[in-house]
C-alpha positions as CSV (number, residue, x, y, z in Angstrom):
1,M,-26.4,1.5,40.0
2,T,-28.3,0.5,43.1
3,P,-27.7,-3.2,44.3
4,A,-31.4,-3.6,43.1
5,A,-30.6,-2.1,39.7
6,R,-27.6,-4.6,39.6
7,V,-30.0,-7.5,40.1
8,Q,-32.2,-6.3,37.4
9,A,-29.5,-6.0,34.9
10,A,-28.4,-9.5,35.5
11,I,-31.8,-10.8,34.8
12,D,-31.9,-8.5,31.7
13,I,-28.7,-10.2,30.7
14,L,-29.7,-13.5,31.0
15,E,-33.0,-13.1,29.3
16,G,-31.4,-11.7,26.3
17,L,-28.7,-14.3,26.3
18,Q,-31.8,-17.1,25.9
19,D,-32.1,-15.9,22.3
20,S,-28.4,-15.2,21.4
21,R,-25.6,-17.2,20.4
22,L,-22.8,-14.6,21.2
23,P,-20.5,-15.6,23.9
24,A,-21.5,-14.2,27.1
25,D,-18.5,-12.0,27.6
26,R,-19.3,-10.3,24.4
27,F,-23.0,-9.9,25.0
28,I,-22.3,-8.3,28.3
29,R,-19.9,-6.0,26.8
30,E,-22.6,-4.9,24.3
31,F,-25.0,-4.7,27.0
32,F,-23.3,-2.1,28.8
33,R,-21.9,-0.3,25.8
34,A,-25.6,0.9,25.5
35,R,-25.5,1.9,29.1
36,R,-22.9,4.1,29.8
37,Y,-24.2,5.2,33.1
38,A,-22.9,1.8,34.6
39,G,-19.6,2.1,36.3
40,S,-16.7,-0.4,36.3
41,K,-17.7,-1.9,39.7
42,D,-21.3,-2.2,38.6
43,R,-20.3,-4.1,35.2
44,A,-18.1,-6.4,37.3
45,A,-20.7,-7.2,39.8
46,V,-23.6,-7.8,37.2
47,S,-20.9,-10.0,35.2
48,E,-20.1,-11.8,38.1
49,R,-23.8,-12.5,39.0
50,V,-24.5,-13.7,35.3
51,Y,-21.4,-16.1,35.5
52,D,-22.3,-17.5,38.8
53,V,-25.9,-18.4,37.3
54,F,-24.2,-20.3,34.4
55,R,-21.9,-22.0,36.6
56,H,-24.8,-23.3,39.0
57,R,-27.6,-23.2,36.7
58,A,-28.6,-26.7,37.6
59,S,-28.8,-26.5,41.2
60,F,-30.4,-23.1,41.0
61,A,-33.1,-24.1,38.6
62,W,-33.8,-27.3,41.1
63,R,-33.9,-24.7,44.2
64,M,-36.4,-22.7,42.5
65,G,-38.3,-25.1,40.6
66,S,-37.8,-22.9,37.5
67,E,-35.0,-22.3,34.9
68,A,-36.5,-18.5,34.2
69,P,-33.6,-15.9,34.5
70,R,-35.3,-14.3,37.6
71,A,-35.5,-17.5,39.3
72,L,-32.0,-18.3,38.7
73,V,-30.7,-14.7,39.9
74,I,-33.0,-15.2,43.0
75,A,-31.3,-18.5,43.7
76,S,-27.9,-16.9,43.2
77,L,-28.7,-14.3,45.7
78,L,-29.8,-17.0,48.2
79,K,-26.6,-18.8,47.7
80,E,-24.7,-15.7,49.2
81,G,-26.9,-15.1,52.0
82,A,-28.6,-11.8,50.6
83,D,-31.7,-10.2,51.9
84,V,-33.8,-10.9,48.8
85,P,-37.0,-9.2,49.7
86,S,-35.2,-6.0,49.9
87,L,-33.8,-6.1,46.4
88,F,-37.2,-7.0,44.9
89,T,-39.4,-4.1,45.7
90,G,-40.6,-2.9,42.3
91,D,-39.0,0.6,43.2
92,G,-36.6,2.5,40.7
93,Y,-34.8,0.4,38.4
94,G,-34.9,-2.8,40.4
95,P,-37.0,-6.1,40.0
96,A,-40.7,-6.4,40.3
97,L,-42.1,-7.7,43.9
98,L,-41.7,-11.3,44.6
99,T,-44.5,-13.6,43.7
100,D,-45.9,-15.9,46.2
101,E,-44.2,-18.9,44.5
102,E,-41.0,-17.0,44.9
103,C,-41.4,-16.2,48.4
104,A,-42.2,-19.9,49.1
105,C,-39.0,-20.9,47.5
106,I,-37.1,-18.6,49.6
107,V,-38.8,-19.7,53.0
108,V,-38.7,-23.5,52.2
109,A,-35.7,-25.2,50.4
110,P,-35.9,-28.5,48.7
111,T,-35.2,-31.2,51.1
112,S,-34.9,-34.2,48.5
113,Q,-31.6,-35.5,47.4
114,A,-30.7,-33.8,44.0
115,A,-29.5,-36.1,41.0
116,P,-25.7,-36.2,40.1
117,H,-26.2,-33.9,37.3
118,I,-27.6,-31.2,39.5
119,T,-25.1,-31.3,42.0
120,G,-22.5,-31.7,39.2
121,E,-23.9,-28.6,37.4
122,Y,-24.1,-30.3,33.9
123,P,-26.7,-31.2,31.3
124,A,-28.4,-34.5,32.4
125,F,-28.0,-36.0,28.9
126,L,-24.2,-36.0,29.5
127,Q,-24.2,-38.4,32.5
128,S,-23.0,-41.6,30.5
129,E,-20.6,-39.7,28.7
130,L,-18.9,-38.1,31.6
131,T,-19.0,-41.5,33.4
132,R,-17.1,-42.9,30.4
133,A,-14.8,-40.4,30.9
134,F,-14.2,-40.0,34.4
135,D,-15.6,-43.3,36.0
136,D,-16.3,-42.5,39.7
137,D,-14.7,-39.3,39.6
138,V,-17.3,-37.3,37.6
139,A,-18.1,-35.3,40.7
140,L,-14.8,-34.1,41.4
141,E,-14.1,-33.1,37.8
142,M,-17.3,-31.3,37.5
143,G,-16.6,-29.6,40.7
144,A,-13.1,-28.5,39.2
145,M,-15.0,-27.1,36.2
146,L,-17.0,-24.8,38.7
147,E,-13.8,-22.8,39.4
148,R,-12.6,-19.8,37.3
149,A,-9.8,-20.5,34.8
150,P,-6.4,-18.8,35.1
151,V,-5.1,-16.7,32.2
152,D,-2.5,-18.6,30.2
153,L,-0.2,-16.8,27.8
154,R,2.1,-18.2,25.1
155,V,5.3,-16.4,24.7
156,N,5.9,-15.6,20.9
157,T,9.7,-17.0,20.5
158,L,9.9,-14.9,17.3
159,K,10.1,-11.9,19.4
160,A,10.9,-12.7,23.0
161,T,11.8,-15.4,25.6
162,R,9.7,-16.5,28.3
163,D,12.0,-15.0,30.8
164,D,11.9,-11.6,29.1
165,V,7.9,-11.5,29.2
166,L,7.8,-12.8,32.8
167,A,10.3,-10.0,33.9
168,A,8.2,-7.4,31.9
169,L,5.0,-8.7,33.3
170,K,6.2,-8.7,36.9
171,A,7.6,-5.1,36.3
172,E,4.0,-4.2,35.6
173,G,2.6,-5.5,38.6
174,F,1.3,-8.8,37.3
175,E,1.4,-12.0,39.3
176,A,3.1,-14.2,36.5
177,Q,4.7,-17.6,36.5
178,A,6.0,-20.3,34.4
179,T,3.7,-23.3,33.9
180,R,5.0,-26.8,34.7
181,H,4.9,-28.4,30.8
182,S,4.9,-25.7,27.9
183,P,8.5,-24.0,27.8
184,F,6.5,-21.0,26.2
185,A,3.4,-20.7,28.7
186,I,3.0,-18.3,31.4
187,R,0.2,-18.3,34.0
188,L,-1.6,-15.5,35.7
189,P,-4.5,-15.6,38.1
190,A,-8.0,-15.9,37.1
191,G,-9.7,-12.3,36.6
192,S,-6.1,-10.7,35.7
193,R,-7.0,-7.6,33.5
194,G,-5.2,-5.2,31.3
195,L,-2.8,-7.5,29.6
196,E,-4.2,-6.3,26.1
197,Q,-2.8,-2.7,26.9
198,C,0.7,-4.1,27.9
199,K,3.3,-2.6,25.6
200,I,4.9,-6.2,25.1
201,F,1.5,-7.5,24.1
202,L,1.1,-4.7,21.6
203,D,4.7,-5.4,20.4
204,G,3.7,-9.2,20.0
205,A,5.8,-10.7,22.4
206,F,2.8,-12.9,23.7
207,E,-0.8,-14.4,22.7
208,F,-3.4,-15.6,25.0
209,Q,-3.4,-19.6,24.8
210,D,-4.1,-22.3,27.4
211,E,-1.0,-24.5,28.0
212,A,-2.8,-27.5,27.1
213,A,-3.3,-26.1,23.3
214,Q,0.2,-25.2,23.5
215,I,1.3,-28.7,24.1
216,A,-0.8,-30.0,21.4
217,V,1.0,-27.6,18.9
218,L,4.5,-29.0,20.5
219,L,3.3,-32.6,19.8
220,A,2.6,-31.4,16.1
221,Q,6.6,-31.0,15.7
222,A,6.3,-28.3,13.0
223,K,9.6,-27.6,11.5
224,P,11.1,-24.6,9.5
225,G,10.7,-25.3,5.9
226,M,7.4,-27.4,6.3
227,R,4.4,-27.2,4.3
228,V,1.6,-27.0,7.0
229,L,-2.1,-27.1,6.9
230,D,-4.2,-25.6,9.8
231,L,-7.6,-27.1,9.1
232,A,-10.4,-25.3,11.1
233,A,-8.1,-22.6,11.8
234,G,-10.6,-20.1,13.1
235,A,-8.8,-16.9,14.2
236,G,-5.5,-18.4,14.0
237,G,-4.4,-19.0,17.6
238,K,-2.8,-22.2,16.4
239,S,-1.6,-20.9,13.1
240,L,0.8,-18.4,15.0
241,A,2.0,-21.0,17.3
242,L,2.8,-23.3,14.5
243,A,4.6,-20.2,12.5
244,A,6.7,-19.7,15.5
245,A,7.8,-23.3,15.8
246,M,8.5,-23.2,12.2
247,N,10.8,-20.0,13.0
248,N,8.8,-18.2,10.2
249,S,10.0,-20.4,7.5
250,G,8.2,-22.6,5.4
251,E,4.4,-22.4,3.9
252,L,1.3,-22.4,6.4
253,T,-2.0,-22.5,5.2
254,A,-5.0,-21.5,7.5
255,H,-8.1,-22.8,6.2
256,D,-11.6,-22.3,7.7
257,I,-15.2,-22.3,6.4
258,D,-15.7,-18.9,8.2
259,E,-14.0,-16.0,6.3
260,G,-14.7,-13.4,9.0
261,R,-12.7,-15.4,11.7
262,L,-9.9,-15.8,9.2
263,R,-9.6,-12.0,8.7
264,Q,-8.7,-11.7,12.1
265,I,-5.4,-13.6,11.6
266,A,-3.9,-11.0,9.5
267,P,-3.6,-8.0,12.2
268,R,-2.3,-10.7,14.6
269,A,0.2,-12.1,12.5
270,Q,1.4,-8.6,11.9
271,R,1.8,-7.9,15.5
272,A,3.6,-11.2,16.0
273,G,6.0,-10.7,13.3
274,V,4.7,-13.8,11.2
275,T,4.8,-13.6,7.4
276,I,4.1,-17.2,6.2
277,I,0.5,-17.6,7.0
278,Q,-1.8,-17.7,3.9
279,T,-5.5,-18.0,4.4
280,H,-8.2,-19.9,2.6
281,A,-11.7,-19.9,3.1
282,G,-14.2,-22.5,1.7
283,Q,-15.9,-25.9,2.4
284,K,-12.6,-27.7,1.6
285,P,-9.1,-26.8,2.1
286,P,-6.8,-26.6,-0.9
287,G,-6.4,-29.7,-2.8
288,R,-2.7,-30.1,-2.4
289,P,-0.4,-32.4,-0.1
290,Y,0.8,-31.0,3.2
291,D,3.9,-32.3,5.5
292,L,1.5,-31.7,8.7
293,V,-2.1,-31.4,9.1
294,L,-3.4,-30.0,12.5
295,L,-7.1,-30.4,12.8
296,D,-8.4,-28.4,15.9
297,A,-11.9,-29.6,15.3
298,P,-15.0,-27.9,16.2
299,C,-16.4,-29.4,19.3
300,S,-18.7,-29.1,22.3
301,G,-15.9,-26.9,24.2
302,S,-16.8,-28.8,27.1
303,G,-13.2,-28.7,28.4
304,T,-13.7,-24.9,28.4
305,W,-16.5,-24.6,30.8
306,R,-14.6,-22.8,33.4
307,R,-14.2,-20.0,31.0
308,S,-17.5,-20.2,29.2
309,P,-20.1,-22.0,31.4
310,E,-22.9,-20.6,29.3
311,N,-21.9,-23.4,26.5
312,K,-22.7,-26.4,28.7
313,W,-26.4,-25.2,28.6
314,R,-26.3,-24.6,25.0
315,L,-25.1,-27.9,24.1
316,T,-28.0,-30.6,22.9
317,P,-27.8,-34.0,21.9
318,E,-28.6,-32.9,18.3
319,R,-25.8,-30.6,18.5
320,L,-23.5,-33.4,19.5
321,D,-24.3,-35.4,16.8
322,Q,-23.7,-32.9,14.3
323,L,-20.4,-32.0,15.7
324,N,-19.4,-35.7,15.5
325,A,-20.5,-35.9,12.0
326,L,-18.5,-32.6,11.2
327,Q,-15.5,-33.9,13.0
328,D,-15.5,-37.2,11.0
329,M,-15.8,-35.3,7.7
330,L,-12.9,-33.0,8.7
331,L,-10.8,-36.0,9.6
332,D,-11.4,-37.3,6.1
333,Q,-10.3,-34.3,4.8
334,A,-7.1,-34.1,6.7
335,A,-6.4,-37.7,5.7
336,A,-6.8,-36.6,1.9
337,R,-4.3,-33.8,2.4
338,A,-1.5,-35.7,4.4
339,A,1.2,-36.5,2.1
340,G,3.2,-39.8,2.7
341,K,4.5,-39.9,6.0
342,A,2.8,-36.6,7.0
343,R,1.3,-36.6,10.5
344,I,-2.4,-35.5,11.5
345,V,-2.7,-34.0,14.8
346,Y,-6.5,-34.2,15.8
347,A,-7.4,-31.9,18.8
348,T,-10.3,-30.8,20.7
349,C,-11.1,-28.7,23.7
350,S,-13.7,-31.6,24.9
351,I,-13.5,-33.9,27.7
352,L,-16.2,-36.2,25.9
353,P,-15.0,-39.7,24.5
354,C,-17.7,-39.3,21.8
355,E,-15.5,-36.4,20.2
356,N,-12.4,-37.9,21.0
357,E,-11.5,-41.5,21.4
358,D,-14.6,-42.5,19.3
359,R,-13.6,-40.3,16.5
360,I,-10.2,-41.7,16.2
361,A,-11.5,-45.3,16.4
362,A,-14.2,-44.3,13.7
363,F,-11.4,-42.8,11.5
364,L,-9.0,-45.9,11.7
365,E,-11.7,-48.1,10.6
366,R,-12.3,-45.7,7.5
367,H,-8.5,-45.4,7.0
368,P,-6.9,-48.5,8.1
369,A,-3.6,-47.3,6.5
370,F,-3.3,-45.0,9.5
371,K,-2.0,-45.6,12.9
372,V,-1.8,-43.6,16.2
373,I,1.4,-42.5,17.2
374,P,1.6,-42.5,21.2
375,A,1.9,-39.0,22.4
376,S,4.3,-39.9,25.1
377,E,6.8,-41.0,22.4
378,I,6.5,-37.9,20.9
379,W,7.0,-35.8,23.9
380,R,10.2,-37.7,24.9
381,E,11.4,-37.5,21.3
382,S,10.9,-33.8,21.5
383,T,12.2,-32.8,24.9
384,G,14.1,-35.6,26.2
385,S,12.0,-35.4,29.5
386,R,9.3,-37.4,31.3
387,P,5.8,-36.8,29.8
388,P,3.4,-34.8,31.9
389,P,0.4,-36.6,33.6
390,G,-2.3,-37.8,31.3
391,L,0.2,-38.2,28.3
392,G,-0.2,-41.7,27.0
393,E,-1.4,-42.9,23.8
394,F,-3.4,-39.6,23.5
395,L,-2.8,-36.4,25.4
396,K,-5.8,-36.0,27.8
397,V,-6.0,-33.1,30.4
398,T,-8.5,-31.8,32.8
399,P,-8.7,-29.0,35.2
400,L,-9.0,-31.2,38.3
401,V,-5.6,-33.1,37.5
402,D,-3.5,-30.8,35.2
403,E,-4.6,-27.0,36.0
404,M,-5.4,-26.8,32.2
405,D,-8.4,-26.7,30.1
406,G,-9.9,-30.2,29.2
407,F,-8.2,-31.0,25.9
408,F,-7.7,-34.1,23.9
409,T,-4.9,-34.6,21.1
410,A,-4.2,-37.5,19.0
411,I,-1.3,-37.8,16.5
412,L,-2.0,-40.2,13.5
413,A,0.4,-41.3,10.4
414,R,0.3,-43.9,7.9
415,A,1.7,-47.2,9.1
416,A,3.8,-47.8,6.1
């Protein structure tokens, strides 16, 4: 592909994503699956252009006075100092000639000061929520969200040790290192590729999972022989981690409304050597008591904007309200399934208080028999070591401070 053809491909992908709910990475894969002429370097360059637009969409739209994909791609090119007119000639498979309005934007950049949500690259309606979360550090935290996320792995202790996996990865040329907090986590640089083809992955020695999510499972303190419910289990990443913590002994129910996502668990469990997971699809989980309920609730995904920057622009106030209502409903379902002194572990990959602290406060009002167990106490009880930064009453981590995805975890149990 010529440089101009790559530019047009990025515009085409962005236009297609306007009407699609697919994750950007999956949409891009399908786009190029139908265009076999594009080489690996072409695919990488176009993908990076698309993600650059999503990371900087607010400032690009402000720069161009337009949110049209073509305008956003022009702004991306301007950011890197490209000769834009030479790419917009209308020749071959490249984009059409620049309009007078586009030429004006190229020659004259905006001079007025941009609003905080523009420089911070986030939707304007989230300003108050982000200020609640970070006070005067909103700009710093949102700046950290613009960086590419590293690749985190969870070692499957049913099949390997972290030292074994580290040695195997390094032998294959990967820059792998142990993380600071989870004893099962390994981190590789952003953009590391080929891990799915490694023999140790195919043998089930590790799964892809951010360190923050691993800490949430550690705080759950799943034990062998327990009866555990993974509520809103999705494709089962935390179910597999719970099964490893339980040493593949006990009973683990993975429940989700989406039967298609649950079907992904069986091959993953087989690869990991996990035999205790039962799946259950439907509006409600099985009506029986459990010793532990883990609710990794559907949320805005705001903590994962480094990995999926397109999601910040798909979020709306209406969607956030819907998520809050769903989170409350699932917490009520968790309370109904938590037997006696059973714990409920509520987790989100969100940095927004309305999905985190507010939901716990509302839950305690509806269920006064429950209380919060400070996460820091559980950490000391489990590990005997000092809790990581951000671990107090709740687990709250962010990319800026903790080098993990934004994540929240609360542990609840009956007070009596």
